[in-house]
N, C-alpha and C positions, 0 to 999 in steps of 0.2 A: 789420797797421797798428796803431799805438799808439792807445790810448783817449784821449778828451779830455773835460774837464769842460764844463758849460754856460757857463763863463766863458773858455774858451780864446780865442775871437776877441777878447775884451776885453784879455786879456793880450798878445796879438800887437799890437793897436793901441797898447798902452801901451809897446811897445818892449822887452818883457821878453825875457830870454835863456831860450829854451825848451830843456829837456833831457828825455831819457827817464828816467822814474823808475818802476820796477816795471811797465813796460808802458804808462805814461801820459805824454803830453806835458804837462810841467808847468813853470811859471816858476821858474827858479833865482834870479834877481834882476831887479829893474827898473832899478837904477842901482848905487849903492854898497851892497854887502853890509853894511859896517860901519854905514852910516847906518840901514839897515833894522833891524839888530840893536839899535842904541842907541835907536831909536824905540820898540821894544817894552819895553826896560828902563826908559825914562824917561817915556814917554807912552802911545802906543797904536799898534799895527800890526794889519793884517788879512791873513790867509792864506786862500787857496782850498784847502780840504781836502775838496773834493767827490769826490776820488779814493778816499777812505775808503768802506768798504762798510757801509751801514746795513741791518740785518736785523731785522724784527719776527717774534717767535715768539709764537704764540697758541694757546690751548687749555688744557684742564684739566690736561694732563700737563707743562706748561712748567716748573714749579719742580722736580719730580723729574728731568726731563730735564737741566736745568742743573746740578743737584746731581751728576749722573753725569759730565758732560763738562767741568765747570769746576773748576779746582783750588782756587779760593777758594769760600767758603761763601755761597751766595745765601740761606741761612737768615737771614743778617744783614739782608737787605732786607725790611723790614716797612712802611716809610713810602713811599707813592707818590712817585716822582720820584727816590728815592735811587739812586745809582750805585755800582758796585763794580768795581775793577780786578783783573785776574788773567789766568790763562793757560789755553789749551787744551793738553793734554798727550797724547802718544801713549803706547802701552802701555809703552814703554821709559823714560818720564819725560821725553822730549825735548819741547821747546816747539814746538808747531805754530804758535802765534801768541799774542800778548798782546792783550787787548781790554778794552772797558768794557761792563758790563751795567747797564741801567737797569730798575728795577722800576716799571712803569706800571700794573699791576693784577695780581690773582692769576692771571689767564689771559692776561696780556700783558706780555712783557718785550722790551726792545729791546737789541740788541748792535751795537757798532761795531767792525769788524775792519780790519786794515791792507790797503792797496791792493795791495801785491805778493803777498799771500797770499789774496786775495779768492776765487779759484776753488777752491783746495784747502780753504779754510775752509768755503765753502758746501757742497762735496762731503762734507766730514767731518760738518758739522752735519746735513745732510739724511740721510746714511747712518744716523746714530745717532738721529735724530728719529722715524723711521718707527714703531718699536714704541710710542712715546708718543702717537701720534695727534695731533700738533700741526701747525699750519700754519707753514711757513717762507716768509716773504715778503721778498725783496730789494727795498729801497726805491729803485729807480732813478729814481723821480719826484722825489727830493729832492737838493738841493745842500747843502753845508755850508761855512760860513765860521767861522774862528777869529779872534776879536777879543781881543787880548792886550795887557796892559800896565797900569800903575797907573791910567791914566785910561780904560781900555777899557770898563768897565762903564758909566761915566757917559756916554761918547760914544754907546754903543749905546742906552742908555735914553733919550737925548735924541731919538731917532728915533721913540719910541713915544708914544702917548697917555698922559696922566698916570697913569691907573689901571693901565695895562699896565706903564708904567715902574716904578711902585711894586712891582708883583709881581715884575718881573725883578730889581730891586735887593734884594728881600727873600729871594731864593734863597740857601740855605746852600751852603757849599762841597760839591762833588760831588753836587749835586742838579740835576735838569732838570724842565721843565714846559712844557706847551703854553701859550703866551702870545700871544693873538691868533692869527694864521696861522702863527706860528713855534714851533718847539720850541727853547727856550733852555736851555742847560746850563752850569753854572758849573764847567767843566772846562778843561783845556788841556795843553800840551806844552812850556811855555816856562819854568816856574818863576815866572811872574807870574800875577796874578789876571786874570780875563776871562771871556768867554763863548764857547761854541761854539754856533752857530745853525744849525739845520736848517730849510730853507725850500724851498718849491716851486721846482723847477729854473727855471721861467719867471720867477720873481721875484728870482733871485739877482743878476742884473746891476743891477737897480734898487737893491737893498740895498747892493751893493758901491759903487756911485756915491754913494749917500747917505752911507756911512761916510767915503769920501774927502772929500766936501764938508764933513764934520764934523771934518776934520783928522786922520783916521786914515791912517797910512802903509801903502801896499801893500807886502807882504813876500813873498819867495819861499823856496824850499827851502833856499837857502844860509843865510839867517839862522835859519830854523827849526832847522837842524842845530846851529849854534853855540849857540843858546839852549837847546835840549834837552840838549846835552852839559854846558853850565854847570850846568843843573838836575839833572844826574846821572840822566837818564832814558834807559832802554835803547832802542836801535834794533834792531828785528827784522831778522835776517839778518846783523847785525854783532856785537851783544853777546849774543845768544842765538839759537838755532835748534833744529832737531829733533835735533841731535847733542849739545846741552847741556841740562841740567836747571835748573829755577829755583833750586835750592839753591846751585848754583855760578855763578849769574848775578845775584846780588844781589837775588833775588826770593823768598827764603824767606818773607818777610812776607806774600806773596800766596797762600801755600799753607796751607789750613786743615786741620790733621790732629788737632785736639783732640777730634773726635768720630769714631766708626767709619764715617763716610760712605765708600762705596766708589766714589770717583771714578777715572776712567781715569788710569793712571800712578801711582797711590798705592803699589802694591806695589813698583814699581821705585824710587821715592823712599825708601821705608822700607829697602829693601835697600842703597841707596847710603849712607844714614845709618849703617846697621849696619856696613858695611865701613869707613866713615870717608871723608869728602870729601877729594879730592886737590887741588882748586883752588877759588879764590874770585875774585869780581869786585870790583875795588877802583878807587878813583880814584888818579890820579897827577898830581903837579905837578912839572914839569921845573924843576930848580934852576939850569940853565945855559941859554945861548942855543941855540935850535933849535926845530923844529916837530915835534910828535908826530903820527904817522899810524897808521892801522890796519895791522896785520901786522908792525910793528917788534918785535924781540925785547926782552923784559924779563929781565934777568939778576939772579938772587938768589944771590949767592956762597954756596957750601956747601949750597944747597937745591935749585937747579935753575933752570929758566927758564920764562917764560910769554910772552904776546903781547898787544900792544895790540889791542883790539877796535874802539875809536873814539878818534880824537884830533883836536885842532884847536888853533889859537891862540885863546885866549879874549879877545874884545874888551873885556869888562868887567874882567878881572883883568890884562890886558896881559901874559900869559905862557901858555906851552903847558900844556894839560891833556889828560887821557885817561882812558878806562876801560880796564882791562886784566885779563885772566884770568891769575893767577899761582899758584904753589904755595901750598897752605894754610899752610905754615910759613914763608913768605917774611917777612923783616924789614921794618921801616918805611922803610928806605933801600935802594933798588935802583938798577940802571943800565939805561938804554935805549940800544939800538944805533941811532944816527942817522947815516946816511951813513958807515958804517964807524967811527964814534967812539962810545965808551961815555960817555954823559952821566948825571950824577947826577939821580935823581928821588926824590921823597918820596911814600910811600903815605898817602893820606887817605881819609876816609869821605865819599862824595858825599852831598848835592849840593855843588858848588863855589860856586854863587850861588843865592840865593833872595830874591825880591822886591827885586832890584837890589842886594843887599848881599853882600859876600864872606863866605864861611863857612870859608875856609882862610887861614892866616897867610902 
């Protein structure tokens, strides 16, 4: 039986189209996917992201533990509330998952992992945590809402008492803090500003209804996907997985190798660099009419071929865009095989859209 968030009944009563997503019954859309997408780019939308897995790690050995299993360097985290994005890697350098780590205290870090990898991530974390003597606590008591868009922070702050609203609005980018009964983080997955709010599961419905009353638009997974792809953000299981490493997945910037820290997967990444990378993850903009989808072939004449990992029609740009893994030597002009036709596409550096503005010509 599929899992359900604390807001599932509310989504049903709102007439949302429910789909299976990583073993969860989740809303795909409430009405028009385009309207939901544009609401986030132009004003504010809210997503139920309670399917994400929140895990608290506590104990004296938390920092050395994370230095071992996390490819990014938690040594960068010195100010309480600061967050860091990166990957868990296996010994072959493959991506087990991408996640966010919050530094809440020297003996307390919080990680947020993806819904579809929840069980294997928890097993991996618990397996490696044992020698460090730390407590691994899955926060099933929490729900999480993502409020995103240029007006999102103001709309959420309007629900708080003045002194709490001031604290929320003063949060720096990629910081989180306990604000009243909520944990509010200035993070997201849309390329827009906003907050991700962790709240007691029993309070989630009241918060959702208050946000809608404040003019925030309910949004489903459909808009979440078009928004994240415009923002050039990877989707686990599509753009990277355990068979691909972060260096060929556009995530080299999340791998900290400037110190001799012995994190899991480091030796494999060093060997891959020494051999020379064969592939790279790039953005594509289709130059002709058509829709780009995952698994379509990307042809680089004289070099070889690759494959689209994520593709969609961009509502903001009104053209087809994609992320694709292609040969490292591929030129800036390639072809994509769409329904038996070879259509011209241009290689670009993601993101395609940020803060509502096009970043590609």
